[in-house]
C-alpha positions in Angstrom: 109.5 133.5 22.5 106.2 133.6 22.2 103.7 130.8 23.9 99.7 130.5 22.9 98.4 127.6 25.6 95.9 125.5 25.1 94.0 124.8 27.2 90.0 123.6 28.3 88.9 125.0 31.1 87.7 128.8 32.0 89.9 129.2 34.7 93.3 128.1 33.2 92.3 131.4 30.6 93.5 133.6 34.1 95.9 131.3 35.6 98.1 129.5 33.0 99.1 132.7 31.7 100.3 134.0 35.0 101.6 130.4 35.5 103.7 130.4 32.3 105.4 134.0 32.7 106.0 133.3 36.7 107.9 130.2 35.1 109.6 132.0 32.6 110.9 134.4 35.0 112.0 131.8 37.7 113.8 129.9 34.9 115.3 133.8 33.8 113.7 133.6 30.4 111.8 135.9 28.2 109.0 135.1 27.1 105.3 136.4 25.8 101.9 134.6 26.6 99.2 135.0 24.4 95.5 134.6 25.7 94.7 130.5 25.8 93.1 129.2 23.1 90.2 127.3 25.4 88.5 124.3 24.0 86.4 121.4 25.7 88.5 118.6 27.3 86.4 116.4 25.1 87.4 118.3 22.1 91.2 118.1 22.4 91.2 114.3 23.0 90.4 113.3 20.0 92.5 114.0 16.8 90.7 116.7 15.0 89.8 118.7 17.8 93.2 118.6 18.9 94.4 119.7 15.2 92.1 122.4 14.8 93.5 124.0 18.3 97.2 124.0 17.4 96.2 125.2 13.7 94.7 128.2 15.8 97.7 128.4 17.7 100.0 128.3 14.9 98.0 131.4 13.4 99.2 133.1 15.9 102.9 132.2 15.8 106.2 132.1 13.7 108.5 129.1 12.8 110.8 128.5 16.6 108.0 129.9 18.5 105.7 127.3 21.3 102.4 126.4 21.4 101.7 124.5 24.9 98.8 122.3 25.4 98.0 121.8 29.4 95.1 119.5 30.4 93.9 117.7 33.4 94.6 113.8 33.2 91.7 113.8 34.9 91.4 109.5 34.9 93.4 109.0 31.8 96.9 107.8 32.1 99.0 111.1 31.4 101.7 108.8 29.8 99.3 107.1 27.5 97.4 110.0 26.9 100.2 112.9 26.6 102.7 111.1 23.7 99.5 110.6 21.4 98.4 114.2 22.0 101.9 114.8 21.4 102.2 113.1 17.8 98.7 114.9 16.7 100.3 118.3 17.1 103.3 117.2 15.7 101.5 116.3 12.6 99.8 119.5 12.4 102.7 121.9 13.0 106.4 120.4 13.5 107.4 124.1 12.6 106.5 124.9 16.5 108.2 124.2 19.7 105.2 121.7 21.2 104.4 120.8 24.4 101.7 118.3 26.1 101.4 118.7 29.9 98.8 117.0 31.8 98.2 117.6 35.0 97.5 115.0 37.2 94.7 114.6 38.1 93.8 118.1 38.1 95.2 121.7 37.6 94.4 122.3 41.8 96.8 119.5 42.5 100.0 121.8 42.6 97.9 124.1 44.9 97.2 121.5 47.0 101.0 120.6 47.0 102.1 123.7 47.5 99.5 124.6 50.1 101.2 125.8 53.0 103.1 128.9 51.0 98.9 129.5 50.3 98.2 129.7 53.9 101.0 132.4 54.3 99.6 133.9 51.6 96.2 134.3 53.9 94.5 132.2 50.3 94.0 128.9 52.7 93.5 128.6 56.4 96.2 128.3 59.1 96.9 125.1 59.9 96.3 123.3 56.1 98.7 121.2 55.2 99.4 119.0 51.6 98.0 116.0 51.4 100.5 112.8 51.6 99.9 112.1 47.8 98.2 115.7 45.9 97.8 114.0 42.8 96.3 111.0 44.2 93.2 113.6 45.0 90.0 113.1 42.5 88.7 116.3 43.3 91.7 118.9 43.9 89.1 121.4 43.8 86.9 120.0 46.3 89.6 119.8 48.9 90.7 123.3 48.3 87.0 124.3 48.9 86.7 122.2 52.0 89.4 124.2 53.4 88.3 127.5 53.0 84.5 127.2 52.6 84.2 127.8 48.6 86.5 128.0 45.4 85.8 129.8 42.3 87.9 128.7 39.2 87.6 131.8 37.6 88.4 133.8 40.6 90.9 131.4 42.5 92.9 129.3 39.7 94.4 132.7 38.7 95.2 134.4 41.7 96.4 131.1 43.2 98.6 130.9 39.7 100.0 134.5 40.8 101.4 133.0 44.3 101.7 129.6 45.1 105.5 128.2 45.9 106.6 126.8 42.5 109.3 125.1 44.2 107.3 123.4 46.1 105.1 122.3 43.6 108.0 120.8 42.0 106.8 117.5 44.1 103.8 116.8 42.2 105.2 114.6 39.4 103.1 116.6 37.3 104.3 119.7 37.9 107.7 118.7 37.7 107.2 117.9 34.0 105.6 121.1 33.1 108.8 122.8 34.7 111.4 120.8 32.2 109.7 121.0 29.1 108.7 124.5 29.9 112.7 125.1 30.4 113.4 123.1 27.7 111.5 125.4 25.0 112.4 128.4 26.4 116.3 127.3 26.2 115.8 126.1 22.2 
């Protein structure tokens, strides 16, 4: 199966394919992940913008392939925004496997959740422990930068995505939803 991700950030362009291939491997699935389509969050949370991105992704796929939309929830409630985005995507291309994933509040919260694994891999300093509620952090990028001195979305996000402990990150409900939704996409 082929999956075309739709993302908002420059860091996700490099990180999401790495993450999806790791998830597929952990689930013993086969997947080809295309280069993500990147659009601004502002465009993707509007019906016309999301539908246009889905049209572009559909041109790279066949019936039965997947389109995975992954955004930071930021200050939006994932339980409200996610279904709205999914409805727009289905209205555009119901012949594709579609999933909308909203990282609460940022993609980097998943790294914070699995911080101990990134310590072991040398990406975070010794003694760094996960915050009590990683998804409640409004600036997970800043949380990481404050511990290591720097954080670059385009450099560090793909590197972290290749190393963080997927099982540990499932303690974040939004990552667990990605795990479940992507697993369902692969299974169908």
